[in-house]
Structures are given as C-alpha cells and as structure tokens.
C-alpha positions in Angstrom: -33.3 -37.8 35.5 -31.9 -34.7 34.5 -31.6 -31.9 37.0 -31.8 -28.1 35.8 -28.2 -26.6 36.5 -28.4 -22.9 37.5 -27.4 -20.4 34.6 -24.7 -18.1 35.6 -25.4 -14.8 35.4 -22.7 -12.5 34.3 -21.5 -10.5 36.8 -21.9 -6.8 36.7 -18.2 -6.1 36.3 -17.9 -8.4 33.5 -20.4 -6.3 31.3 -18.5 -3.2 32.2 -15.6 -4.9 31.1 -17.6 -6.0 28.0 -19.0 -2.8 26.9 -15.4 -0.6 27.8 -13.7 -3.1 25.2 -16.7 -2.7 22.6 -16.7 1.3 23.4 -12.6 0.9 22.6 -12.8 -1.3 19.5 -15.4 1.3 18.4 -13.1 4.2 19.3 -9.9 2.4 17.3 -12.1 1.7 14.3 -13.4 5.3 14.2 -9.7 6.5 14.8 -8.3 4.0 11.7 -11.0 5.1 9.2 -10.3 9.1 10.5 -6.6 8.7 9.7 -7.7 6.6 6.0 -9.8 9.3 5.4 -6.5 12.2 6.2 -4.3 10.0 4.0 -6.5 10.2 1.1 -7.4 13.5 1.1 -3.5 14.9 1.7 -2.7 12.7 -1.4 -5.9 14.7 -3.5 -4.5 18.3 -2.5 -0.5 16.7 -2.9 -1.7 15.6 -6.5 -0.1 18.0 -9.0 -2.2 16.7 -12.0 -3.8 19.4 -14.4 -7.5 19.5 -13.5 -10.2 18.9 -16.4 -13.7 20.0 -16.1 -17.0 17.6 -16.2 -17.6 19.1 -19.5 -14.4 17.9 -20.8 -14.4 14.5 -19.4 -18.4 14.5 -20.8 -16.7 15.1 -24.2 -14.1 12.5 -24.0 -16.4 10.0 -22.8 -19.3 11.0 -25.7 -16.2 10.4 -28.0 -15.2 7.4 -26.8 -18.6 5.8 -26.6 -18.9 6.4 -30.4 -15.8 5.0 -31.4 -16.2 1.8 -29.3 -20.2 1.9 -31.1 -18.7 2.4 -34.5 -16.4 0.0 -34.1 -18.7 -2.9 -33.0 -21.0 -2.6 -35.8 
C-alpha cells in the first residue's frame, strides 16, 4: 500500500530569493548587452574608412552581378 507523501510547498523566502536571482540575472544580461552595443557603436564611430553611398553600393553590386552572370553562361 502506497502512502501519499505530502508535497513540500516552497517557502515564501525561497520564492523571493528565486525571483531576486532571476531579476539579477536579467539585469546582468541587459548590462552585458548594453556594453556590447556601446562597444559596437564606439568601433563604428572610430572607423575612419571613407564612406560610400547607397548608389555606389548598388552600382558595384550590379556590376559584380553582371560579371558573374556572364561568366556562368
């Protein structure tokens, strides 16, 4: 005959501790993401390569596409 084992409820303080830990983990993850974004923005701002317009990119890619298309025929 099996006896039912009473379920152990989580204590109030244990639930609070878990919630606080989850909140701390979320805050840490957000802080790490913010730092990653700041690093990427700083690197982009420090980049001194010449800029290129969208029209120039479109023209260069079009020329490359044409070259590759004609080479594959």
